[in-house]
C-alpha positions in Angstrom: -21.0 32.0 122.9 -19.5 28.6 122.5 -20.3 26.6 119.4 -19.8 22.7 119.3 -20.1 20.9 116.0 -20.6 17.1 116.2 -21.0 14.5 113.4 -23.9 12.0 114.2 -24.8 8.9 112.2 -28.3 7.4 112.4 -28.9 4.1 110.8 -31.7 3.8 108.4 -34.4 1.1 108.9 -33.7 0.0 105.3 -31.7 1.1 102.3 -33.1 4.3 100.9 -32.7 4.9 97.2 -33.6 7.7 94.9 -32.5 8.5 91.4 -29.1 9.7 92.3 -28.1 6.8 94.6 -28.6 4.9 97.7 -27.8 5.2 101.4 -28.0 3.1 104.6 -27.4 5.8 107.2 -28.1 9.6 107.7 -24.9 11.4 108.3 -25.7 14.8 110.0 -24.1 17.7 111.8 -25.4 18.8 115.2 -24.6 22.3 116.3 -24.9 23.2 120.0 -24.4 26.8 121.1 -24.1 27.5 124.7 -24.1 30.8 126.6 -24.7 31.5 130.2 -25.9 28.0 130.9 -28.3 27.9 128.0 -27.8 25.6 125.1 -29.5 25.7 121.7 -29.3 22.9 119.2 -29.8 22.6 115.4 -29.1 19.8 112.8 -28.3 19.9 109.2 -27.8 17.3 106.5 -24.9 18.3 104.0 -26.2 17.3 100.5 -23.7 16.3 97.7 -26.2 17.5 95.0 -25.5 21.1 96.2 -21.8 20.6 96.6 -21.9 20.1 100.3 -20.0 17.6 102.4 -19.5 17.0 106.0 -16.1 18.6 106.0 -16.9 21.8 104.0 -20.2 22.5 105.9 -18.3 21.9 109.2 -15.7 24.5 108.0 -18.4 26.9 107.2 -20.0 26.6 110.6 -16.7 26.8 112.3 -15.6 29.9 110.4 -18.8 31.9 111.4 -17.9 34.2 114.2 -20.8 36.8 114.1 -24.2 36.9 115.9 -27.5 35.9 114.8 -28.1 39.3 113.2 -25.1 38.7 110.9 -26.1 35.1 109.8 -28.3 35.8 106.9 -25.8 38.1 105.2 -22.7 36.1 106.1 -23.6 32.6 105.1 -25.4 31.5 101.9 -28.5 29.4 101.9 -27.6 25.9 102.7 -26.9 23.3 105.4 -24.4 25.3 107.5 -26.7 28.4 107.9 -29.5 26.0 108.7 -27.9 24.4 111.7 -26.7 27.8 113.1 -30.2 29.5 112.4 -32.1 26.7 114.1 -29.7 26.6 117.0 -30.1 30.4 117.5 -33.9 29.9 117.5 -33.6 27.1 120.0 -31.3 29.1 122.3 -33.6 32.2 122.1 -36.6 30.1 123.1 -34.9 28.4 126.0 -33.5 31.6 127.2 -36.9 33.3 127.2 -38.6 30.2 128.7 -41.1 30.2 125.7 -41.7 28.1 122.5 -40.3 29.3 119.3 -43.9 29.8 117.9 -44.5 32.2 120.9 -41.5 34.1 119.8 -42.8 34.3 116.3 -46.3 35.4 117.4 -47.8 32.2 115.9 -50.4 29.7 117.3 -48.9 26.4 118.6 -48.5 24.0 115.7 -51.0 21.3 115.2 -50.3 17.8 114.0 -49.8 17.6 110.3 -50.3 14.5 108.1 -47.0 13.6 106.6 -46.1 11.6 103.5 -44.3 8.4 103.9 -41.7 7.9 101.2 -41.2 4.6 99.3 -37.6 4.2 98.1 -37.0 3.6 94.4 -36.8 -0.1 93.7 -38.1 -2.8 91.4 -41.8 -2.8 90.8 -42.3 -5.9 92.9 -40.3 -4.4 95.8 -42.2 -1.1 95.6 -45.5 -3.0 95.6 -44.5 -4.8 98.7 -43.4 -1.4 100.3 -46.8 0.1 99.3 -48.8 -2.9 100.8 -46.9 -2.7 104.0 -47.6 1.0 104.3 -51.2 1.0 102.7 -52.7 2.1 106.1 -50.9 5.5 105.7 -53.0 8.2 104.3 -50.3 9.7 102.0 -47.4 8.0 100.2 -44.6 9.6 98.3 -43.0 7.5 95.5 -39.5 7.9 94.5 -39.2 7.6 90.7 -36.9 9.1 88.1 -36.0 6.6 85.4 -37.4 6.0 82.0 -39.0 2.8 83.2 -41.2 4.1 85.9 -44.6 3.1 84.5 -44.5 -0.4 86.1 -43.5 1.1 89.4 -46.5 3.4 89.4 -48.9 0.5 88.6 -47.3 -1.6 91.3 -47.6 0.9 94.0 -51.2 1.7 93.2 -51.9 -2.1 93.3 -50.2 -2.3 96.7 -52.0 0.7 98.2 -55.2 1.2 96.4 -56.7 3.7 98.9 -53.7 5.9 99.7 -53.2 9.4 98.3 -50.0 9.4 96.2 -47.5 12.0 95.3 -44.4 11.4 93.0 -40.8 12.7 93.2 -38.7 12.1 90.2 -35.6 13.9 91.7 -34.7 15.5 88.3 -34.7 12.1 86.6 -37.0 12.4 83.8 -36.8 14.1 80.4 -39.7 16.4 79.0 -40.6 13.5 76.7 -40.7 10.8 79.5 -42.8 13.2 81.8 -45.2 14.0 78.9 -45.7 10.3 78.3 -46.2 9.5 82.0 -48.5 12.4 82.9 -51.7 11.0 81.7 -51.0 7.8 83.6 -50.1 9.7 86.7 -53.6 11.3 86.5 -55.3 7.8 85.8 -53.7 6.3 88.9 -54.8 9.2 91.1 -51.4 10.9 91.6 -52.0 14.3 93.1 -48.7 16.0 92.5 -45.4 15.6 90.9 -42.1 16.9 92.3 -39.2 18.1 90.2 -39.8 16.0 87.1 -36.9 17.7 85.1 -33.5 18.7 86.1 -33.1 22.2 87.6 -31.7 24.5 85.0 -33.2 22.3 82.3 -36.9 22.8 83.2 -38.0 25.5 80.8 -40.0 22.9 78.9 -42.5 22.9 81.9 -43.5 26.3 80.8 -44.3 25.1 77.3 -46.1 21.7 77.9 -49.4 21.0 79.5 -49.2 20.6 83.3 -52.3 18.4 83.9 -51.5 18.0 87.6 -49.5 20.3 90.0 -45.8 20.4 89.5 -43.6 21.2 92.5 -40.2 22.7 92.5 -37.6 21.1 94.8 -34.1 21.2 93.4 -35.2 24.4 91.5 -36.2 26.3 94.6 -33.9 27.1 97.4 -34.8 30.5 98.8 -36.7 33.6 97.8 -34.2 34.4 95.2 -35.3 31.3 93.3 -38.8 32.4 92.8 -38.5 34.6 89.7 -37.1 31.7 87.6 -40.1 29.4 88.6 -42.8 31.6 87.1 -44.9 29.8 84.5 -43.2 26.5 85.2 -44.3 25.4 88.7 -47.4 25.4 90.7 -45.9 24.6 94.1 -42.6 24.9 95.9 -41.0 22.5 98.3 -39.4 24.3 101.3 -36.7 22.4 103.1 -34.6 24.0 105.9 -31.4 22.7 104.5 -32.0 24.5 101.2 -33.3 27.8 102.7 -30.6 28.0 105.2 -32.8 27.8 108.3 -36.2 28.6 109.7 -35.7 32.4 109.3 -35.5 32.3 105.5 -38.0 29.4 105.3 -40.7 31.5 106.9 -39.9 34.3 104.6 -40.0 32.0 101.5 -43.3 30.5 102.5 -44.9 34.0 102.9 -43.5 35.3 99.6 -44.3 32.2 97.6 -47.9 32.1 98.9 -48.2 35.8 98.0 -47.1 35.0 94.5 -49.6 32.3 94.1 -47.6 29.1 94.8 -49.0 26.3 96.9 -46.6 25.0 99.5 -45.0 21.7 100.3 -42.7 21.3 103.4 -40.0 18.7 103.0 -36.9 17.4 104.5 -33.7 15.7 103.8 -33.1 12.3 105.6 -32.3 13.4 109.2 -33.4 12.9 112.7 -36.2 14.4 114.7 -34.0 17.3 115.6 -33.8 18.3 111.9 -37.5 18.0 111.4 -38.6 19.8 114.6 -38.4 23.5 113.3 -40.1 22.5 110.1 -43.3 21.5 112.0 -43.9 25.2 112.4 -43.6 25.6 108.5 -46.1 22.8 107.9 -49.2 24.6 109.1 -51.8 25.1 106.5 -49.7 23.9 103.5 -50.8 21.5 100.7 -48.4 18.7 101.4 -46.1 17.9 104.4 -43.1 15.4 103.9 -41.5 15.2 107.3 -40.9 11.4 107.5 -37.2 11.4 108.0 -37.5 9.9 111.5 -39.8 7.2 110.2 -37.1 6.0 107.9 -34.6 5.6 110.8 -33.6 2.7 112.9 -32.6 5.1 115.6 -33.4 8.6 116.6 -32.7 11.4 119.1 -34.0 11.4 122.8 -37.4 12.9 123.0 -38.0 12.3 119.3 -41.0 13.8 117.4 -44.3 11.9 117.9 -46.1 10.4 115.0 -49.6 9.0 115.1 -52.8 8.9 112.9 -53.0 12.8 113.2 -49.5 13.1 111.7 -46.4 14.6 113.0 -46.7 16.5 116.2 -44.7 19.7 117.2 -41.5 18.9 119.2 -41.3 18.6 122.9 -39.2 21.4 124.5 -36.5 18.9 125.4 -36.0 18.3 121.7 -36.1 21.7 120.2 -37.6 25.1 120.5 
């Protein structure tokens, strides 16, 4: 099997800012594996928060010489394994002339309402973002500073009818979160994602959690689950964290069995990166697969978004 690794850059429609910094483009790795005239593709987004770069993830992918059965034990959870695993799934589906969900014995995915993310900015700018997107049923607000109260109020003014979830990206302290929590409830926020830094989140088990708290940076794969007990109510499953669809499906099943609600999220990537996650996003509490909506350009045969949400991929894109 021949494996090709390509660096692709997709311009963003506008600057995207979270508590850790800003970006103007999505830089991704596209893996194409070809055998006997059949090619499968996968995409990953190396993430600096986890020590990943385009160079070291490329080296991980290039250094993998085994087969699909070896992948889970050879590479750790992360971007490199994700791109390879999703390419293996795509190749298997195309070789069999079936869709990936057929190979998994699952029903065809239905459209899922996805959150639309509002970038961290000044209250005035975030109110304008909210007003521009007030027609969307679910907004996700990027926060993570000690001065977020004004931003919350501004977003609610801009989108008075939208459902709202909040992502602090590890940016709060326990004191800041405890002060904000009553106001999150007052403003109708339905969930808060990763309010405290991973590894410094034990306080979540000691303070009141008046609304559901979702683990993102604190949850990568099934090995993460024991440390979440008593601190979180929900886990955010992202393919680039789990290391592909195979582990993501296993994490979803185990997390649900342990009583966690599920959110399916994404890094900022193209429709190819989101496509496998549409299978995960069936019957979950929240779906956040808006990566393509944040781009100024996308793949050929991109995912389709409408009032019903994000639709499963066409076979020409993936799976």
